[in-house]
Wavefront OBJ file of the C-alpha trace (Angstrom):
o trace
v 25.285 125.978 -19.573
v 26.005 128.763 -22.057
v 24.593 132.210 -21.370
v 24.037 134.746 -24.146
v 24.478 138.387 -23.100
v 22.617 140.864 -25.276
v 24.009 144.403 -25.366
v 22.873 147.706 -26.878
v 24.616 148.425 -30.167
v 24.054 152.187 -29.994
v 22.750 154.981 -27.793
v 18.982 154.508 -27.694
v 15.952 154.425 -25.436
v 13.940 151.343 -24.500
v 10.593 151.744 -26.241
v 9.015 148.391 -25.383
v 10.019 145.313 -23.356
v 8.414 142.209 -24.903
v 9.585 139.371 -22.619
v 9.976 138.715 -18.904
v 12.480 136.583 -16.981
v 11.571 132.904 -17.259
v 10.157 133.243 -20.785
v 11.129 130.598 -23.332
v 12.495 132.179 -26.524
v 13.501 130.856 -29.931
v 16.446 132.044 -32.002
v 15.417 135.282 -33.706
v 12.735 136.266 -31.177
v 12.480 139.973 -30.351
v 13.222 140.736 -26.687
v 12.894 144.520 -26.681
v 12.342 147.327 -29.151
v 14.702 150.273 -28.904
v 14.159 153.744 -30.356
v 16.969 155.845 -31.768
v 16.689 158.831 -34.097
v 12.948 158.112 -34.553
v 13.678 154.567 -35.765
v 12.441 151.415 -34.038
v 15.183 148.825 -33.602
v 14.223 145.262 -32.597
v 16.741 143.476 -30.374
v 16.794 139.748 -31.123
v 18.168 136.710 -29.355
v 20.577 134.596 -31.395
v 19.889 131.315 -29.555
v 16.864 129.483 -28.190
v 16.662 129.315 -24.412
v 15.227 130.860 -21.266
v 15.385 134.566 -20.430
v 17.354 134.688 -17.175
v 17.231 138.395 -16.528
v 16.096 141.639 -18.147
v 18.398 144.531 -17.278
v 16.273 147.334 -18.787
v 12.887 148.983 -18.263
v 10.708 150.896 -20.716
v 11.780 154.533 -21.061
v 15.363 153.877 -19.942
v 18.156 155.490 -21.986
v 20.939 153.084 -22.943
v 24.514 153.744 -23.915
v 26.378 151.639 -26.469
v 27.409 148.370 -24.814
v 24.848 148.452 -21.969
v 23.553 145.001 -21.007
v 19.933 144.442 -22.084
v 19.267 140.798 -21.213
v 20.795 137.415 -20.463
v 19.456 134.236 -22.064
v 20.458 130.734 -20.918
v 20.876 128.382 -23.880
v 18.807 125.265 -24.065
l 1 2 3 4 5 6 7 8 9 10 11 12 13 14 15 16 17 18 19 20 21 22 23 24 25 26 27 28 29 30 31 32 33 34 35 36 37 38 39 40 41 42 43 44 45 46 47 48 49 50 51 52 53 54 55 56 57 58 59 60 61 62 63 64 65 66 67 68 69 70 71 72 73 74
């Protein structure tokens, strides 16, 4: 089974977590919303599947490359 790892693309803070582990998601669904330089940045999943694990909490500061979530395909 393929697992998609979703990483932060820039230094940002987690503004809102929209899904929990076990949630079914479709390609293009927003998992979290990050905030950087007063801009809201939605983080999307590229594939449909099940959220295995969320690695962030609201208010957390992320560095570029930090793991946000894992999604199992299918």
